[in-house]
C-alpha positions as CSV (number, residue, x, y, z in Angstrom):
1,M,-85.2,121.8,-144.2
2,M,-87.3,119.1,-143.3
3,I,-90.7,120.0,-141.7
4,S,-89.9,118.6,-138.5
5,K,-86.7,120.7,-137.9
6,I,-88.6,123.9,-137.9
7,L,-90.1,122.7,-134.5
8,F,-86.5,123.1,-133.1
9,K,-86.2,126.2,-130.8
10,T,-83.4,128.6,-130.7
11,R,-82.5,132.0,-129.2
12,L,-81.7,134.8,-131.3
13,R,-80.7,138.4,-131.3
14,V,-82.2,140.6,-133.7
15,V,-80.9,144.2,-134.7
16,W,-83.0,146.3,-137.0
17,R,-80.6,148.5,-139.2
18,N,-80.4,150.1,-142.7
19,P,-77.8,148.0,-144.2
20,N,-76.5,151.1,-146.3
21,V,-76.2,153.1,-143.4
22,P,-73.9,152.6,-140.1
23,Q,-76.2,152.7,-137.1
24,Q,-75.4,153.7,-133.4
25,R,-77.2,151.3,-131.4
26,F,-79.2,152.9,-128.4
27,R,-82.1,152.1,-126.4
28,S,-84.1,154.8,-124.5
29,A,-87.5,155.2,-122.7
30,R,-88.8,157.0,-125.8
31,T,-87.8,153.8,-127.7
32,L,-89.4,151.5,-125.3
33,Y,-92.6,153.7,-125.5
34,Q,-92.4,153.6,-129.4
35,V,-92.5,149.7,-129.1
36,R,-95.5,149.6,-126.9
37,A,-97.3,152.4,-129.0
38,T,-96.7,150.9,-132.2
39,H,-98.0,147.3,-130.8
40,A,-101.1,148.9,-129.3
41,S,-102.1,150.6,-132.5
42,D,-101.4,147.7,-135.0
43,E,-102.5,145.1,-132.7
44,K,-105.9,146.9,-133.2
45,S,-105.6,147.5,-136.7
46,R,-106.0,151.0,-136.2
47,Q,-108.0,153.3,-138.3
48,H,-108.0,157.1,-137.6
49,S,-111.0,157.2,-135.6
50,A,-111.4,161.4,-136.2
51,T,-111.9,160.4,-139.7
52,S,-115.2,159.2,-140.6
53,N,-116.2,157.4,-143.6
54,R,-117.9,160.1,-144.8
55,E,-114.7,162.4,-144.2
56,L,-112.5,159.9,-145.9
57,T,-114.8,159.7,-148.8
58,R,-114.5,163.3,-149.0
59,Q,-110.6,163.2,-148.8
60,L,-110.4,160.5,-151.6
61,K,-112.4,162.7,-153.9
62,R,-110.3,165.7,-153.1
63,L,-107.3,163.6,-153.7
64,R,-108.4,162.3,-157.0
65,K,-108.5,165.9,-158.4
66,T,-104.7,166.1,-157.9
67,P,-102.6,165.2,-160.8
68,L,-102.4,161.4,-161.2
69,T,-98.8,160.1,-160.3
70,A,-97.5,156.5,-159.0
71,R,-97.3,158.0,-155.5
72,R,-100.6,159.9,-155.4
73,K,-102.2,156.6,-156.4
74,A,-100.5,154.8,-153.8
75,V,-101.7,157.0,-150.9
76,E,-105.3,156.8,-152.5
77,Q,-105.2,153.0,-152.3
78,L,-103.4,152.9,-148.7
79,L,-106.3,154.9,-147.5
80,R,-108.6,152.5,-148.9
81,I,-106.9,149.4,-147.5
82,E,-106.8,151.0,-144.0
83,G,-110.2,152.8,-144.2
84,Q,-112.4,151.0,-146.4
85,G,-111.5,147.4,-146.2
86,A,-109.9,147.2,-149.5
87,Y,-106.9,144.8,-150.0
88,T,-103.5,145.0,-151.5
89,G,-104.1,144.3,-155.1
90,L,-103.3,144.5,-158.7
91,V,-102.6,148.1,-160.0
92,G,-102.8,148.0,-163.7
93,G,-102.1,144.3,-164.0
94,S,-98.6,144.9,-162.1
95,P,-97.0,141.4,-162.0
96,D,-95.5,142.2,-158.5
97,S,-99.0,142.6,-156.8
98,Y,-101.2,140.0,-155.2
99,V,-102.8,137.8,-158.0
100,E,-105.1,135.2,-156.5
101,E,-106.2,132.1,-158.4
102,I,-107.4,133.8,-161.9
103,M,-110.3,131.8,-162.9
104,S,-110.6,133.1,-166.4
105,P,-109.2,135.2,-168.7
106,S,-112.1,137.8,-168.2
107,S,-111.7,137.5,-164.6
108,T,-111.9,141.2,-162.7
109,R,-111.8,139.5,-159.0
110,V,-108.8,141.7,-158.5
111,S,-109.6,145.5,-159.4
112,A,-106.5,147.5,-161.0
113,E,-108.6,150.5,-160.0
114,T,-109.1,150.3,-156.5
115,G,-106.6,147.7,-155.2
116,G,-109.5,145.2,-154.4
117,G,-112.0,147.7,-153.0
118,E,-115.1,149.1,-154.5
119,P,-114.8,152.2,-156.7
120,L,-116.2,155.7,-155.7
121,E,-119.5,156.5,-157.2
122,G,-119.0,158.4,-160.5
123,A,-115.3,157.8,-160.4
124,P,-113.6,157.9,-163.5
125,V,-111.4,155.0,-165.2
126,V,-107.7,155.6,-164.0
127,K,-105.0,154.5,-166.0
128,L,-101.2,154.5,-165.0
129,S,-98.5,153.8,-167.4
130,A,-97.0,150.1,-167.0
131,R,-93.7,151.5,-165.2
132,D,-96.1,153.8,-163.0
133,A,-98.5,150.7,-162.2
134,R,-95.3,148.8,-161.0
135,L,-94.3,151.6,-158.8
136,T,-97.6,152.1,-157.4
137,T,-97.8,148.4,-156.4
138,D,-94.5,148.2,-154.8
139,L,-95.3,151.5,-152.9
140,V,-98.9,149.8,-151.6
141,N,-97.4,146.4,-151.0
142,G,-94.2,147.6,-149.2
143,V,-95.9,150.1,-147.1
144,T,-98.6,147.9,-146.0
145,R,-96.0,145.1,-145.3
146,W,-93.5,147.4,-143.4
147,R,-96.4,149.5,-141.6
148,R,-95.4,148.9,-138.3
149,K,-92.1,149.5,-138.7
150,L,-92.5,152.7,-140.5
151,D,-94.9,153.8,-137.7
152,F,-92.1,152.9,-135.1
153,V,-89.6,155.2,-137.3
154,L,-92.1,158.1,-137.6
155,S,-93.4,158.1,-134.2
156,D,-89.6,159.3,-133.1
157,L,-90.5,162.5,-135.3
158,C,-94.1,163.2,-134.8
159,D,-97.8,162.2,-133.1
160,L,-99.1,159.9,-136.1
161,Q,-102.5,159.4,-134.1
162,K,-103.0,163.1,-134.3
163,A,-102.1,163.6,-138.0
164,D,-104.4,163.4,-140.6
165,A,-105.1,160.1,-142.5
166,V,-104.0,161.6,-145.7
167,V,-100.8,162.7,-144.1
168,V,-100.0,159.5,-142.4
169,Q,-100.2,157.7,-145.7
170,V,-97.9,160.2,-147.4
171,L,-95.3,160.1,-144.4
172,R,-95.4,156.1,-144.6
173,V,-94.9,156.3,-148.5
174,A,-92.1,158.6,-148.3
175,A,-90.5,156.8,-145.1
176,Y,-90.7,153.5,-147.2
177,E,-88.9,155.1,-150.1
178,L,-86.2,156.7,-148.0
179,L,-85.7,153.7,-146.1
180,E,-86.1,150.5,-148.4
181,R,-86.1,152.3,-152.0
182,G,-83.0,154.5,-151.4
183,L,-85.0,157.7,-152.3
184,P,-82.8,160.8,-152.2
185,A,-83.7,163.7,-149.8
186,H,-84.2,166.2,-152.5
187,A,-86.8,164.1,-154.1
188,L,-89.5,164.4,-151.5
189,S,-91.3,167.6,-152.8
190,E,-93.9,165.4,-154.6
191,H,-94.8,163.6,-151.5
192,V,-95.1,167.3,-149.7
193,E,-97.1,168.6,-152.6
194,I,-99.4,165.7,-152.5
195,A,-100.2,166.8,-148.8
196,K,-100.9,170.2,-150.1
197,R,-103.0,169.7,-153.1
198,A,-105.2,167.1,-151.0
199,L,-105.4,169.1,-147.9
200,H,-103.9,172.6,-147.3
201,S,-100.4,174.2,-146.8
202,G,-100.2,173.5,-142.9
203,A,-100.4,169.8,-143.9
204,A,-97.8,170.2,-146.5
205,K,-95.4,172.0,-144.0
206,F,-96.0,169.4,-141.3
207,A,-95.0,166.8,-143.7
208,N,-92.1,168.6,-145.0
209,G,-90.9,169.2,-141.4
210,V,-91.1,165.4,-140.5
211,L,-89.6,164.2,-143.8
212,R,-86.6,166.7,-143.6
213,N,-85.9,165.4,-140.2
214,L,-86.2,161.7,-141.0
215,A,-84.0,162.2,-143.8
216,R,-81.2,163.9,-141.7
217,K,-81.6,161.1,-138.9
218,I,-81.1,158.5,-141.9
219,E,-78.0,160.2,-143.2
220,A,-76.5,160.8,-139.5
221,G,-77.2,157.0,-138.6
222,Q,-79.6,157.9,-135.7
223,L,-82.7,155.8,-136.6
224,P,-83.9,153.9,-133.4
225,E,-83.1,150.1,-132.9
226,V,-85.2,147.1,-131.5
227,V,-82.7,145.2,-129.6
228,Q,-82.9,143.3,-126.2
229,G,-79.9,145.0,-124.7
230,R,-76.9,142.7,-124.6
231,S,-79.1,139.7,-124.5
232,A,-78.7,137.2,-127.4
233,A,-82.5,136.9,-127.5
234,A,-85.3,139.3,-128.6
235,T,-88.8,139.3,-127.2
236,P,-91.8,138.7,-129.7
237,E,-92.7,142.3,-129.5
238,E,-89.3,143.5,-130.6
239,L,-89.5,141.0,-133.3
240,A,-92.9,142.2,-134.4
241,V,-91.8,145.7,-134.7
242,R,-88.4,144.8,-136.5
243,W,-90.4,142.7,-138.9
244,S,-93.5,144.8,-138.9
245,H,-96.1,142.2,-137.7
246,P,-98.7,141.9,-134.9
247,T,-97.2,140.9,-131.7
248,W,-99.9,138.1,-131.0
249,M,-99.0,136.7,-134.5
250,V,-95.3,136.8,-133.6
251,R,-95.4,135.4,-130.1
252,R,-97.6,132.4,-131.6
253,W,-94.9,131.8,-134.1
254,V,-91.8,131.9,-131.7
255,E,-94.0,129.2,-129.6
256,Q,-94.9,127.0,-132.5
257,L,-91.8,126.9,-134.7
258,G,-88.9,128.4,-132.5
259,A,-87.3,131.9,-132.5
260,E,-84.9,131.2,-135.4
261,D,-87.6,129.9,-138.0
262,A,-89.8,132.6,-136.8
263,Q,-87.6,135.2,-137.8
264,R,-87.2,133.3,-141.1
265,L,-90.7,133.1,-141.7
266,L,-91.1,137.1,-140.6
267,E,-88.5,138.0,-143.0
268,C,-90.2,135.8,-146.0
269,N,-93.4,137.5,-145.2
270,N,-91.9,140.7,-146.4
271,R,-90.3,139.8,-149.4
272,R,-91.9,140.3,-152.8
273,P,-94.0,137.1,-153.6
274,L,-93.2,134.8,-156.7
275,H,-96.1,133.2,-158.4
276,S,-96.6,129.9,-160.2
277,I,-99.0,129.2,-162.9
278,R,-100.5,125.8,-163.4
279,V,-100.7,124.4,-167.0
280,A,-103.2,121.9,-168.3
281,G,-102.1,118.9,-170.3
282,G,-99.3,117.2,-168.3
283,P,-95.2,117.0,-168.0
284,S,-95.1,117.8,-171.7
285,A,-97.4,120.8,-171.7
286,A,-95.5,121.9,-168.8
287,A,-92.0,121.6,-170.4
288,D,-93.5,123.5,-173.8
289,T,-94.8,126.2,-171.5
290,L,-91.3,126.8,-169.7
291,Q,-89.8,127.0,-173.2
292,L,-92.1,129.8,-174.3
293,L,-91.9,131.5,-171.4
294,R,-88.2,131.9,-171.6
295,E,-88.3,132.4,-175.3
296,A,-90.5,135.5,-174.8
297,G,-87.7,136.8,-172.2
298,A,-89.8,135.8,-169.0
299,E,-87.5,134.4,-166.2
300,A,-89.1,131.0,-165.3
301,S,-88.4,127.4,-163.9
302,P,-89.9,124.1,-163.3
303,S,-91.8,123.6,-160.0
304,P,-89.5,121.6,-157.7
305,L,-92.6,120.6,-156.0
306,L,-94.8,119.5,-158.7
307,P,-92.7,119.9,-162.0
308,G,-95.2,118.2,-164.3
309,A,-98.2,120.7,-163.8
310,F,-96.6,124.1,-162.5
311,V,-94.0,126.7,-163.6
312,R,-92.5,129.2,-161.4
313,V,-92.4,132.5,-163.1
314,Q,-89.7,134.9,-161.4
315,S,-90.5,137.7,-163.8
316,G,-92.6,138.6,-166.7
317,L,-95.9,137.6,-165.2
318,Q,-97.5,140.6,-166.9
319,K,-96.8,139.0,-170.5
320,V,-98.4,135.8,-169.1
321,L,-101.4,137.5,-168.0
322,D,-102.1,139.8,-171.0
323,G,-101.9,136.8,-173.3
324,S,-98.9,137.8,-175.0
325,I,-97.1,134.6,-174.6
326,L,-99.5,131.8,-173.7
327,P,-103.0,131.6,-175.1
328,R,-105.8,132.5,-172.8
329,G,-107.5,129.8,-170.7
330,S,-104.2,127.4,-171.1
331,F,-103.1,128.1,-167.5
332,A,-104.3,129.5,-164.4
333,V,-102.2,131.7,-161.7
334,Q,-102.1,129.3,-158.6
335,D,-99.7,128.6,-156.0
336,E,-97.9,125.1,-155.9
337,S,-99.2,124.4,-152.3
338,A,-102.8,124.5,-153.7
339,G,-101.8,122.1,-156.3
340,M,-100.3,119.7,-153.8
341,V,-103.8,119.8,-151.7
342,V,-105.3,118.6,-155.0
343,M,-102.6,115.9,-155.2
344,V,-103.6,114.7,-151.7
345,L,-107.2,114.5,-152.6
346,D,-106.0,112.5,-155.7
347,P,-109.6,112.6,-157.8
348,Q,-109.8,109.8,-160.5
349,P,-112.2,109.9,-163.4
350,G,-115.4,108.3,-163.0
351,E,-115.4,109.2,-159.3
352,R,-118.1,111.4,-157.5
353,V,-116.3,114.3,-156.0
354,I,-117.2,117.4,-153.8
355,D,-115.2,120.6,-153.1
356,C,-117.1,121.8,-150.3
357,C,-115.8,125.4,-150.0
358,A,-114.7,125.8,-153.6
359,A,-114.8,129.6,-154.3
360,P,-112.8,131.1,-156.1
361,G,-112.2,127.7,-157.5
362,G,-108.4,127.3,-158.5
363,K,-108.6,123.7,-156.7
364,A,-112.0,122.9,-158.4
365,L,-110.4,123.4,-161.6
366,F,-107.5,121.2,-161.0
367,I,-109.9,118.6,-159.6
368,A,-111.9,118.7,-162.8
369,E,-108.9,118.7,-165.3
370,R,-107.4,115.6,-163.2
371,M,-111.0,113.8,-163.7
372,G,-110.6,114.1,-167.5
373,N,-114.3,115.3,-167.7
374,K,-115.4,112.0,-166.5
375,G,-117.3,111.5,-163.3
376,E,-119.4,113.6,-161.0
377,L,-117.7,116.8,-159.5
378,T,-119.8,119.1,-157.4
379,V,-118.3,122.2,-156.3
380,M,-120.1,124.3,-153.7
381,D,-119.8,127.5,-151.6
382,A,-122.1,129.6,-149.3
383,N,-120.9,133.0,-151.2
384,G,-123.0,132.9,-154.7
385,R,-121.0,136.2,-155.9
386,R,-117.7,134.3,-155.3
387,L,-119.2,131.6,-157.5
388,Q,-119.5,133.7,-160.3
389,A,-116.1,133.7,-161.8
390,L,-116.0,129.8,-161.4
391,R,-119.2,129.3,-163.2
392,K,-117.8,131.4,-166.2
393,A,-114.4,129.4,-166.0
394,L,-115.8,126.0,-166.0
395,K,-118.0,127.0,-169.1
396,D,-114.8,128.6,-171.0
397,R,-113.2,125.3,-170.4
398,G,-115.9,123.3,-171.2
399,L,-115.9,121.3,-168.1
400,D,-119.8,120.2,-168.4
401,H,-119.6,117.4,-165.9
402,V,-119.3,120.0,-162.9
403,S,-122.3,120.9,-160.7
404,V,-122.1,124.5,-159.1
405,I,-124.1,124.8,-156.0
406,E,-124.7,127.9,-153.9
407,A,-125.2,126.4,-150.2
408,D,-124.0,126.2,-146.7
409,L,-122.0,122.9,-146.4
410,R,-123.6,122.4,-142.8
411,R,-127.1,122.4,-144.3
412,F,-126.1,120.6,-147.3
413,A,-125.0,117.7,-145.1
414,E,-128.5,117.6,-143.5
415,A,-130.2,116.2,-146.5
416,P,-130.2,112.6,-146.2
417,A,-129.6,112.1,-149.9
418,N,-126.3,113.6,-149.6
419,C,-125.3,111.4,-146.8
420,G,-122.1,109.1,-148.0
421,R,-122.9,110.2,-151.8
422,F,-119.2,111.1,-152.7
423,D,-116.2,109.1,-153.1
424,R,-113.7,111.7,-152.5
425,V,-114.5,115.1,-150.4
426,L,-112.6,118.1,-150.4
427,L,-113.0,120.7,-147.4
428,D,-110.6,123.6,-147.8
429,A,-111.7,125.2,-145.0
430,P,-112.0,129.3,-144.5
431,C,-109.1,130.3,-142.2
432,S,-106.9,132.9,-141.5
433,G,-104.9,133.0,-144.2
434,L,-101.7,133.2,-142.0
435,G,-99.7,131.2,-144.8
436,V,-100.5,133.7,-147.6
437,L,-99.0,136.9,-146.0
438,S,-96.4,137.4,-148.8
439,K,-99.1,138.0,-151.3
440,R,-101.7,139.3,-148.9
441,A,-99.6,142.0,-146.8
442,D,-102.8,143.4,-145.4
443,L,-104.1,140.3,-143.8
444,R,-101.6,140.8,-141.0
445,W,-103.2,143.6,-139.9
446,R,-107.0,142.2,-140.5
447,R,-106.6,139.3,-138.3
448,S,-106.9,139.2,-134.5
449,P,-106.7,136.2,-132.0
450,E,-110.4,136.3,-132.0
451,D,-110.6,135.8,-135.6
452,L,-108.5,133.0,-135.2
453,R,-110.5,131.2,-132.7
454,A,-113.3,131.5,-134.8
455,S,-111.9,129.9,-137.7
456,I,-111.2,127.0,-135.8
457,A,-114.5,126.6,-134.2
458,L,-116.0,126.9,-137.8
459,A,-113.7,124.4,-139.3
460,V,-114.7,121.8,-136.4
461,E,-118.4,122.3,-137.6
462,L,-117.4,122.0,-141.1
463,I,-115.2,118.8,-141.0
464,E,-117.9,117.2,-138.9
465,A,-120.6,118.2,-141.7
466,A,-118.0,117.3,-144.6
467,A,-117.3,113.8,-143.3
468,V,-121.2,112.9,-143.5
469,L,-121.0,113.1,-147.3
470,V,-118.1,110.7,-147.7
471,A,-119.1,107.0,-149.1
472,P,-117.9,104.2,-147.1
473,G,-114.4,103.5,-148.1
474,G,-114.1,107.2,-149.2
475,V,-111.6,109.9,-148.5
476,I,-112.0,113.3,-146.9
477,V,-109.3,115.8,-147.2
478,Y,-109.2,118.7,-144.6
479,S,-106.8,121.8,-145.9
480,T,-106.1,125.3,-144.9
481,C,-103.9,128.1,-146.2
482,S,-102.9,128.5,-142.7
483,I,-99.6,127.7,-141.0
484,D,-100.9,128.0,-137.6
485,R,-100.7,124.7,-135.7
486,E,-103.9,125.0,-133.7
487,E,-105.9,126.1,-136.6
488,N,-104.6,123.0,-138.6
489,L,-104.7,120.1,-136.0
490,V,-107.9,121.1,-133.5
491,P,-110.2,120.0,-136.6
492,V,-108.0,116.9,-137.4
493,R,-108.1,115.8,-133.7
494,H,-111.7,116.4,-133.5
495,L,-112.9,114.1,-136.4
496,L,-110.2,111.4,-135.2
497,S,-111.9,111.4,-131.7
498,H,-115.4,112.2,-132.2
499,G,-116.2,111.2,-135.9
500,A,-119.2,112.1,-137.6
501,T,-123.1,111.3,-136.6
502,T,-125.6,110.4,-139.0
503,S,-129.0,109.1,-139.2
504,S,-127.6,105.6,-139.4
505,G,-125.3,105.8,-136.6
506,Q,-121.6,107.1,-135.8
507,L,-118.8,107.4,-138.5
508,K,-115.1,106.8,-137.6
509,F,-112.4,108.0,-139.3
510,E,-108.8,107.1,-139.6
511,L,-105.6,109.3,-140.7
512,A,-104.3,108.2,-144.2
513,S,-100.8,109.3,-144.7
514,V,-100.4,111.4,-147.6
515,S,-97.1,109.8,-148.4
516,E,-99.2,107.1,-150.4
517,N,-99.2,109.6,-153.3
518,A,-96.0,109.5,-155.1
519,S,-96.6,112.7,-156.5
520,I,-96.3,114.2,-152.9
521,P,-92.6,115.3,-152.2
522,G,-91.1,113.8,-149.2
523,N,-90.1,117.2,-147.8
524,V,-93.6,118.6,-147.1
525,I,-94.7,115.4,-145.1
526,Y,-95.0,115.7,-141.5
527,E,-96.6,113.0,-139.4
528,G,-98.1,111.7,-142.4
529,M,-99.8,115.3,-143.3
530,M,-98.9,117.8,-145.7
531,A,-97.6,121.1,-144.4
532,T,-95.7,123.6,-146.7
533,F,-94.0,126.8,-145.0
534,P,-92.9,130.0,-147.2
535,H,-89.4,130.2,-145.4
536,V,-88.6,126.4,-146.2
537,H,-90.5,125.6,-149.4
538,G,-90.6,128.9,-151.2
539,V,-94.5,128.6,-151.7
540,D,-97.5,129.6,-149.6
541,G,-98.1,128.2,-146.2
542,A,-100.6,125.3,-146.6
543,F,-101.7,122.2,-144.9
544,A,-103.7,119.0,-145.6
545,A,-104.5,115.9,-143.8
546,K,-106.3,112.9,-145.6
547,F,-108.9,110.5,-143.8
């Protein structure tokens, strides 16, 4: 599908049903209340206010004293995600989890122990078998993705807002397994036991009653559905419950993409993500890597977007990450959309290039490789902690022509010596991340309309600062990992209309079509800019404009 087509709006009818169970459609006042209740709770990224951080820490410690199983670990990580700001991450190195751009063989950016959060003080190192790690990852990511839908179903059976935080997570895990993994009802005893050991027998009885009732409703085909009566259209709120997203987010996508494509996007966000690896050495190295992966039993294919640099890994990524197939340092886990941003920038050997918001550094490493260790590459970020892994990765790869700077771009641009200093400037702006929700399921519950407005305002400031750095005749690329039209286009329009102010005068910029680079596939070009969508291109959502 061409990018322009996703702007076409249609109307659709949405029915939620378990495909394995015949459903009886009904719509009651209770169902309408559930839609509103789950909307209100998840729009605010609900945390159980009755449970303080101290109480949550106490419960986590008590939970750790129970026997280690995949489900217990999943409950623990879900508590961290919702209560302590952890993110869905790697569990024992599972390939199905979210893998951000891995910078170096020793990268610990995603913690197998905490799912991205900080470990508890004095917590022992927890080890799961590979099989249990995969199950835990699926449970954590699945429950996080489908949280709103699960709460909608469970709210028909109990008042979740009055339940203990541990019990809520136990119920969600069990409901996910019943609804999405086909767990038989007789296998619910472990979930109930977790509630009993972590809390008390009363909690176990409560959980057991709710889950038995849920199992009976599933068997009888009496689960609630979200439909718009006999209409062929569904409201954004109903779509949001059906596909488990915040309503404000769905409303924006329906307005921007049309109802049909919005639903396809929502469905895509809830699938298990596929991963790609970037291979250094050009097309021949990519072909050799593909052969090695297949010979080792991994399911892999050439990237249809960047076949000379990227390989898609459908299964077997764990073997790649542990170094049993490919030599460490010969590849990096990176989405193809990120690679295309670098292709839009098109850095050349001998040039002066800057990556303004570089951490964690996936694009910076690709830029360095394309420059062939010739020229001047500066990578900068305001977060020194996030630059640490990048510094090590650059050192491991012998990329000694790269300068790493910890600085705020806006302050950096104020220095007269930096004005007009670089031939190519990449501003990969901090953004909402709405294009990576399949890999970062938790982001949908962390973002708000206020966050989006703040990101846009910051991007406008940053693009003004980045523009000052461009040498006469040079290039600036503005990119995001967002699919939001406003977040992507407002900074572009601002730079085109206002330019940038320097001590020597006003700088004016024109939009240059990304189609000038033959490496950019035509199906990602829209009005001269690059845009990828998960449901259209099979990669993360991303955007890039070139000036």
